[in-house]
VMD Tcl script that draws the C-alpha trace (Angstrom):
set ca {
  {-52.19 59.32 -19.70}
  {-51.81 56.00 -17.91}
  {-55.25 54.44 -17.86}
  {-56.56 53.27 -14.46}
  {-56.49 49.54 -13.75}
  {-59.80 47.75 -13.94}
  {-59.31 46.55 -10.40}
  {-60.63 48.27 -7.30}
  {-58.07 48.86 -4.57}
  {-60.23 48.03 -1.57}
  {-58.64 48.98 1.73}
  {-60.24 48.56 5.15}
  {-59.44 50.14 8.52}
  {-55.90 50.41 9.77}
  {-54.43 47.83 12.15}
  {-50.93 46.93 13.30}
  {-51.31 44.02 15.72}
  {-52.64 40.48 15.64}
  {-55.90 39.87 13.73}
  {-57.40 36.53 14.67}
  {-55.72 33.17 15.08}
  {-55.09 32.62 11.38}
  {-53.34 35.83 10.32}
  {-51.05 38.35 11.92}
  {-49.44 41.73 11.35}
  {-46.33 42.11 13.50}
  {-44.03 45.13 13.69}
  {-40.60 45.60 15.19}
  {-37.91 48.31 15.22}
  {-35.47 47.83 12.34}
  {-32.97 50.56 13.19}
  {-32.27 54.22 12.56}
  {-30.99 55.71 9.32}
  {-27.77 57.70 9.15}
  {-30.00 60.80 9.08}
  {-31.67 59.76 12.35}
  {-35.00 58.46 11.02}
  {-36.52 55.47 12.79}
  {-37.44 52.50 10.58}
  {-39.77 49.62 11.38}
  {-40.16 46.20 9.82}
  {-43.60 44.68 9.24}
  {-44.15 40.93 8.92}
  {-47.46 39.63 7.62}
  {-48.43 35.99 8.22}
  {-51.40 34.36 6.54}
  {-53.47 31.31 7.44}
  {-51.24 29.01 5.37}
  {-48.04 30.16 7.08}
  {-46.69 32.32 4.26}
  {-44.98 35.48 5.44}
  {-44.24 38.78 3.72}
  {-41.87 41.27 5.34}
  {-40.95 44.84 4.43}
  {-39.40 47.95 5.96}
  {-40.27 51.65 5.87}
  {-36.94 52.51 4.25}
  {-37.59 52.50 0.51}
  {-40.85 50.61 1.20}
  {-38.51 47.66 0.69}
  {-39.58 44.01 0.75}
  {-37.15 42.10 2.96}
  {-38.56 38.61 2.63}
  {-41.30 36.30 1.36}
  {-41.34 32.77 2.77}
  {-43.24 30.23 0.65}
  {-43.59 26.45 0.72}
  {-41.73 23.94 -1.42}
  {-43.19 20.61 -2.59}
  {-42.61 19.15 0.89}
  {-44.31 22.08 2.60}
  {-41.02 23.51 3.87}
  {-40.85 27.29 3.69}
  {-37.92 29.44 2.66}
  {-37.39 33.08 1.81}
  {-37.34 33.58 -1.98}
  {-36.60 37.34 -2.02}
  {-32.94 38.33 -1.85}
  {-32.41 40.46 1.25}
  {-29.61 42.26 3.08}
  {-28.57 41.77 6.71}
  {-29.52 45.14 8.21}
  {-30.61 48.73 7.58}
  {-27.05 49.98 7.11}
  {-26.58 47.48 4.28}
  {-29.71 48.78 2.55}
  {-28.52 52.37 2.97}
  {-25.14 51.75 1.35}
  {-26.41 49.23 -1.21}
  {-26.64 50.07 -4.90}
  {-28.72 47.15 -6.20}
  {-32.03 48.65 -4.95}
  {-33.07 45.32 -3.41}
  {-36.89 44.97 -3.58}
  {-37.46 48.70 -3.06}
  {-39.95 50.99 -4.78}
  {-38.33 52.79 -7.72}
  {-39.34 56.26 -8.92}
  {-40.13 58.80 -10.11}
  {-39.31 57.01 -13.35}
  {-38.21 53.36 -13.36}
  {-35.84 52.54 -16.20}
  {-33.91 54.76 -18.57}
  {-34.76 58.15 -20.04}
  {-32.46 58.86 -22.97}
  {-30.25 61.96 -22.90}
  {-31.71 62.76 -19.47}
  {-34.50 64.86 -20.97}
  {-38.01 64.66 -22.34}
  {-40.63 67.02 -23.76}
  {-44.23 67.11 -22.52}
  {-46.80 69.50 -23.96}
  {-44.06 71.47 -25.68}
  {-42.01 71.93 -22.51}
  {-38.59 70.26 -22.25}
  {-37.61 68.88 -18.86}
  {-33.89 68.49 -18.17}
  {-33.17 65.68 -15.69}
  {-30.02 64.58 -13.85}
  {-27.76 62.59 -16.19}
  {-25.52 59.76 -15.08}
  {-22.01 59.18 -16.42}
  {-23.47 57.75 -19.65}
  {-25.68 60.75 -20.27}
  {-29.06 59.24 -19.36}
  {-31.33 59.19 -16.33}
  {-31.82 55.77 -14.73}
  {-34.49 54.98 -12.11}
  {-35.18 58.68 -11.54}
  {-31.57 59.62 -10.85}
  {-29.77 60.09 -7.54}
  {-31.72 60.15 -4.28}
  {-34.33 57.78 -5.62}
  {-37.43 56.69 -3.78}
  {-35.55 53.61 -2.57}
  {-33.52 55.93 -0.32}
  {-36.52 57.58 1.39}
  {-38.34 56.62 4.59}
  {-42.00 56.17 3.63}
  {-45.01 56.83 5.87}
  {-47.03 53.70 6.63}
  {-50.44 52.60 7.88}
  {-51.36 48.95 8.36}
  {-54.76 47.45 7.53}
  {-56.81 44.27 7.68}
  {-59.90 43.38 5.68}
  {-61.92 40.21 5.13}
  {-59.63 38.70 2.50}
  {-56.22 40.26 3.17}
  {-53.81 42.06 5.46}
  {-51.11 44.57 4.62}
  {-49.86 48.13 4.68}
  {-50.27 51.31 2.68}
  {-47.10 53.33 2.17}
  {-47.26 57.01 1.25}
  {-44.57 59.29 -0.15}
  {-44.86 62.92 -1.25}
  {-42.31 63.79 -3.93}
  {-42.19 67.60 -4.16}
  {-42.16 69.69 -7.32}
  {-38.62 69.62 -8.74}
  {-37.66 66.42 -6.92}
  {-35.04 64.73 -9.15}
  {-35.88 67.72 -11.46}
  {-39.29 66.27 -12.35}
  {-42.14 68.78 -12.38}
  {-45.19 68.53 -10.13}
  {-45.74 67.44 -6.57}
  {-46.41 63.71 -6.80}
  {-48.31 61.92 -4.03}
  {-47.78 58.16 -4.15}
  {-49.48 55.29 -2.36}
  {-48.04 51.78 -2.52}
  {-50.03 48.96 -0.95}
  {-48.55 45.62 0.04}
  {-51.37 43.09 0.38}
  {-51.07 39.44 1.50}
  {-54.07 37.17 0.93}
  {-55.28 35.47 4.09}
  {-56.08 32.12 2.46}
  {-53.70 31.98 -0.53}
  {-49.93 32.15 -0.92}
  {-50.23 35.35 -2.89}
  {-49.27 38.98 -2.41}
  {-49.84 42.04 -4.51}
  {-48.28 45.46 -4.94}
  {-50.80 48.18 -5.77}
  {-49.67 51.62 -6.91}
  {-51.58 54.91 -7.06}
  {-50.18 58.36 -7.87}
  {-51.57 61.89 -8.20}
  {-49.90 65.10 -9.34}
  {-50.61 68.83 -9.17}
  {-48.82 69.58 -12.46}
  {-48.20 67.70 -15.71}
  {-45.44 65.15 -15.21}
  {-44.38 61.61 -16.08}
  {-44.36 58.67 -13.69}
  {-43.28 55.03 -13.89}
  {-43.15 53.02 -10.66}
  {-41.96 49.49 -9.98}
  {-40.54 47.22 -7.31}
  {-36.92 46.14 -7.81}
  {-37.17 42.73 -6.16}
  {-34.70 39.93 -6.87}
  {-35.97 36.35 -6.58}
  {-34.53 32.87 -6.34}
  {-37.19 30.21 -5.90}
  {-34.68 27.72 -4.50}
  {-34.14 30.19 -1.66}
  {-32.31 33.48 -1.27}
  {-28.56 32.86 -1.24}
  {-28.87 29.34 -2.68}
  {-26.86 30.13 -5.82}
  {-27.68 30.40 -9.51}
  {-30.70 29.77 -11.68}
  {-29.82 26.33 -13.09}
  {-32.96 24.68 -11.69}
  {-35.31 27.44 -12.85}
  {-37.53 27.39 -15.92}
  {-38.82 30.71 -17.24}
  {-41.93 31.30 -19.31}
  {-42.76 34.89 -20.29}
  {-45.99 35.62 -22.17}
  {-44.56 38.26 -24.49}
  {-44.16 38.18 -28.25}
  {-42.22 41.44 -28.50}
  {-39.39 43.27 -26.79}
  {-37.99 46.79 -26.93}
  {-34.90 47.10 -29.14}
  {-32.22 49.32 -27.57}
  {-29.14 51.23 -28.64}
  {-25.58 50.82 -27.38}
  {-26.42 52.40 -24.00}
  {-29.59 50.29 -23.68}
  {-32.06 53.11 -24.34}
  {-35.00 52.02 -26.51}
  {-34.84 53.00 -30.17}
  {-38.63 52.93 -30.50}
  {-38.73 49.59 -32.31}
  {-40.71 46.74 -30.74}
  {-39.36 43.57 -32.34}
  {-40.55 39.96 -32.30}
  {-38.83 37.60 -29.87}
  {-39.25 34.77 -32.41}
  {-35.93 33.29 -33.49}
  {-33.97 35.13 -30.78}
  {-32.59 34.05 -27.39}
  {-35.27 36.28 -25.86}
  {-38.07 33.91 -26.87}
  {-39.28 32.49 -23.56}
  {-42.85 31.76 -24.59}
  {-42.34 28.14 -23.52}
  {-40.67 27.04 -20.26}
  {-36.95 27.51 -20.84}
  {-33.74 26.71 -19.01}
  {-31.79 29.95 -19.53}
  {-28.51 28.84 -17.96}
  {-26.94 27.80 -21.31}
  {-27.82 31.26 -22.62}
  {-26.25 32.91 -19.58}
  {-23.12 30.78 -19.85}
  {-22.58 31.79 -23.48}
  {-24.57 34.98 -24.16}
  {-24.92 35.73 -27.85}
  {-26.95 38.05 -30.05}
  {-29.36 40.20 -28.04}
  {-27.92 38.80 -24.77}
  {-24.28 39.63 -25.52}
  {-24.07 43.36 -24.72}
  {-25.59 43.05 -21.20}
  {-24.03 39.59 -20.59}
  {-27.44 38.18 -19.79}
  {-31.07 39.24 -19.77}
  {-31.78 42.92 -19.18}
  {-34.65 43.48 -21.58}
  {-38.09 45.03 -21.68}
  {-40.73 42.46 -22.63}
  {-43.98 43.83 -24.06}
  {-47.38 42.28 -23.30}
  {-50.40 42.40 -25.59}
  {-53.36 43.12 -23.34}
  {-56.11 45.70 -22.93}
  {-54.89 48.68 -20.93}
  {-55.32 48.12 -17.22}
  {-56.34 44.44 -17.42}
  {-54.69 42.15 -14.90}
  {-53.22 39.22 -16.83}
  {-50.60 36.55 -16.28}
  {-47.26 37.77 -17.61}
  {-44.87 35.04 -16.45}
  {-44.58 31.61 -14.85}
  {-41.33 30.55 -13.19}
  {-40.73 27.02 -11.86}
  {-37.88 25.69 -9.75}
  {-37.33 21.95 -10.17}
  {-35.15 21.69 -7.04}
  {-37.77 22.92 -4.58}
  {-40.90 22.44 -6.66}
  {-41.90 26.07 -6.13}
  {-43.82 27.92 -8.80}
  {-44.34 31.68 -9.07}
  {-46.94 33.21 -11.37}
  {-46.80 36.96 -11.99}
  {-49.90 38.92 -12.99}
  {-49.80 42.60 -13.89}
  {-51.78 45.47 -15.36}
  {-48.55 46.96 -16.72}
  {-47.78 46.81 -20.47}
  {-44.21 45.56 -20.00}
  {-41.62 44.20 -17.59}
  {-37.86 44.45 -17.36}
  {-36.49 40.91 -17.03}
  {-33.03 41.05 -15.46}
  {-30.74 38.18 -14.45}
  {-28.56 40.02 -11.92}
  {-25.76 40.49 -14.44}
  {-24.08 43.08 -12.21}
  {-23.84 41.02 -9.02}
  {-20.17 40.56 -8.10}
  {-20.17 38.75 -4.75}
  {-19.50 41.87 -2.69}
  {-22.99 42.06 -1.19}
  {-24.06 39.31 1.18}
  {-27.55 38.39 2.27}
  {-28.84 37.79 5.77}
  {-27.72 34.15 5.41}
  {-24.13 35.33 4.94}
  {-23.95 34.00 1.39}
  {-22.49 36.33 -1.27}
  {-24.69 37.35 -4.18}
  {-22.88 36.50 -7.40}
  {-23.61 37.08 -11.06}
  {-26.85 35.39 -12.20}
  {-27.76 34.30 -8.67}
  {-31.27 35.76 -9.01}
  {-33.73 37.35 -11.38}
  {-35.86 40.47 -11.31}
  {-39.15 40.93 -13.11}
  {-39.87 44.65 -12.87}
  {-43.41 45.28 -14.10}
  {-43.65 48.81 -15.44}
  {-44.17 50.98 -18.51}
  {-41.42 50.92 -21.11}
  {-38.16 52.80 -20.56}
  {-37.86 56.13 -22.39}
  {-41.61 56.27 -22.98}
  {-41.67 60.09 -22.61}
  {-39.49 60.25 -25.75}
  {-41.24 57.47 -27.68}
  {-44.66 58.52 -28.98}
  {-45.54 54.97 -30.06}
  {-45.10 53.59 -26.52}
  {-47.96 53.63 -23.97}
  {-47.91 57.03 -22.34}
  {-46.51 57.67 -18.87}
  {-47.86 61.24 -18.70}
  {-49.94 62.12 -15.65}
  {-52.04 65.27 -15.29}
  {-53.81 66.97 -12.38}
  {-57.15 65.32 -11.67}
  {-55.98 61.94 -12.94}
  {-54.90 58.93 -10.88}
  {-52.24 56.52 -12.10}
  {-53.07 53.01 -10.88}
  {-51.18 49.77 -11.35}
  {-51.30 46.29 -9.81}
  {-48.83 43.40 -9.82}
  {-49.61 40.09 -8.11}
  {-47.21 37.28 -7.18}
  {-48.89 33.89 -6.70}
  {-46.95 30.94 -5.29}
  {-47.65 27.24 -5.51}
  {-46.14 23.89 -6.42}
  {-45.08 23.13 -9.99}
  {-46.37 19.98 -11.74}
  {-44.29 16.87 -11.14}
  {-43.50 16.69 -14.86}
  {-42.14 19.63 -16.79}
  {-44.93 21.42 -18.60}
  {-43.74 22.58 -22.02}
  {-47.02 24.22 -23.03}
  {-46.89 27.88 -24.08}
  {-47.08 30.59 -21.44}
  {-50.20 32.59 -22.29}
  {-51.33 35.92 -20.90}
  {-54.45 34.49 -19.29}
  {-56.63 36.91 -17.27}
  {-56.44 36.43 -13.52}
}
mol new
graphics top color blue
foreach p $ca { graphics top sphere $p radius 0.5 }
foreach p [lrange $ca 0 end-1] q [lrange $ca 1 end] { graphics top cylinder $p $q radius 0.2 }
display resetview
């Protein structure tokens, strides 16, 4: 059972138009899917001028504009130019992933003595739930405004047998922008009518210098994790959680990773970059700081807080320049990073990992918060600790 987060998900009445002079929820048509479903885009604006945009297709974030050290705002989430690009895309740009984010080895698991056979890919595993993932669905949406925040609640009903997973799963994903802080959160809740497993995340790619600006040479990464999940030759966890100490994966102090990406060795060699599950030591459900990322070029800082026990840190190793963003710039290898907060891959087959099982009557809850600000003028080389929010 995934324990509920120790954070109330307070939602007020629905709204979809302007709310006072300082904040705004704006909607506009974003197009029609190939199947004929209408899609809208929502843009939230807070009192500081930060915006957060997302579309109903895949409950996908399409932009987050935040200030640099001069107060100039730029979008830091990699986006695509239009709905058709999202439909044909394979990188799952900033969409909600499910029913199970990450890999499940041999495309099967056993729960309560019952073996569930999933849909294998060409390498014999299930990745991100398999084909027809949640990123390819049009979600139902209601907008809201409360005293401290504005946002939207997305709902998706995944029927029994969807992607071969048992149980009808009802999912709510809330995007919440703080009115007075450059901070947004993603809040997840899920219920089932039969025993199942669930692992949800957002597959956003970030570049704090601005989407489409190029690589990560000006970024410094600090991840508050002492362990990572060891994987086999197809990157399915073996069950071992090893220390990052003495490996290229040790990012407990602010680190320039570009030399590691230029010449990947050891644990970085097989994926040609970072594509690893970092494990956090925290009480179940407690919202703590998992990572701090600074960009020296713009001065932007992003802090990530999560109730999840792990995150997949990925440096866009598969980008090949074919996809282009709304700026027209191609997305090339290592042009961005993803920090996918979630439970560990293959948890249904690893009894020592935190459980992803969900039963009728239970509610799976999870929260991840992205806080933006300006990095110190001098590089801070102090350790990145998992401080409570």
